[in-house]
N, C-alpha and C positions, 0 to 999 in steps of 0.2 A: 504494500500500499504506500502510496505517495504520502509524504507528511507535510504538504503545503498547508498553510493556514486555512485556506478555503477547504481543502479536503478534511482537515480536522473539524472545522465548523460543520460541514455536511455530515460527517460521521456522527457528531454529537446530535444533530437534528434527527438523523435516522433513529438513533437510540431513543430520543424523546418520543418520536412518532410510534415506536414499538412499545412504549410504556416502560422503558429501561432508563429511568432518570438518573439513577446512581452511576450507571455506566456512561451516561452522557457527560457527566462532569469531567471525566478524564480528558477526552479530546478537547472539550470546550475550555478547560483550564489551560491547556497547552496553547490553544489558539489565542486566548486572552493574553497570555504572557508575550506572545509575538506581536499582537496588535491590540493593546489595551484601549485604544480610542475607537474601536469598532463597536458601535451601539448594538448591532445585530448579534455579535458574539456575546456581549455582556447581557443582553436580554435573554438569549437562549440559556445561558448559564444561570441567570436568575430564575428562570422557569424550572430548570432542573433542581436547583437548590430548594425551591418552594415545594416541589413535588416530594422531596425526601425530607421535608419538614426542617430544613436548615434555614429558618426564617431570617436570622441575622445576616447570614451570608447572602440570601436572596435580596434582603433590604439593601445591603452594600452594592450589589450589582445594579439594582434599579435606580439607586441614587446616582451611580456612575452614568447610567443611560441618560438621566435627566440633566447631568452636567454637560453631556455631549449634545443633547437635544431636549431643551427645556419644555418644548411644546409637544412632546410625545405623550398623547393621551393614554395609550396603553401602559406606558411606564408609570404614569401617575396612578392609574388604577391598580397595577400590580404592586406598586410600593404600598398603596393603601391596604391591600390584602395582607402583605407581610407585616405591616405595623399592627393591623387588627389582630393577627395571630399572636402577637407579642403583647397584646393588652393595651396598646397605645391607640385607643379608639378615637380620641379627638384629632390627633395628627392624621390618622387614617382617613377620617371623615373629610378633612381638608383636601386630601389628594383625590378622594372620590368626587368631591364637588368640582375640583379643577378638571378632572377627566370628563365629567358630565357636561361642563360648560364647553369644553373643546369639541365634544361629540354629543350634542344634545339628543340625537336620535338613538343613542345606545341605552337600551333598557337595562342592560347588565350594569352599566355604570351608575345610573340613577337609582337603581334598586339597592345599591349598597349604602347610599346616603342615609345616615341615621339622624334622628332628632335627639340630640344630646342635651337639649335644654340649656 
C-alpha cells in the first residue's frame, strides 16, 4: 500500500464507513501528522474519536477544524456533540445555535438546541 497522505486519509475513511472507528484512527493520525492544517483529515479523525467515545480528543480535532474554517457548520455541530457528552451543555448549546444559524434548514442542528434557561 502506498503511504501518501491522501492514501492514509482514504484508508481511514474506508474504516469509518465499515464501522471500524478505532482502526480508522491509525491512518488518520499519521495523515494528520503530515498535514495538520487539512480540515478534512481533522474532521475524519474527530469523527473516529467521537465514535470510540474519546470525546476530549474529538473536541480537540473539531476545535482545530474551526480554527482552519470558522464557518464550518458541521464542525460547530460536532464540537457541540463532544461538549455535550462531557457535560458542558451551555458551551455545546452555543455551537448548536451557530451551526443552526449557518444551516437553518438542518433539523438535526436545530433539534440539539436546548432551552437552558
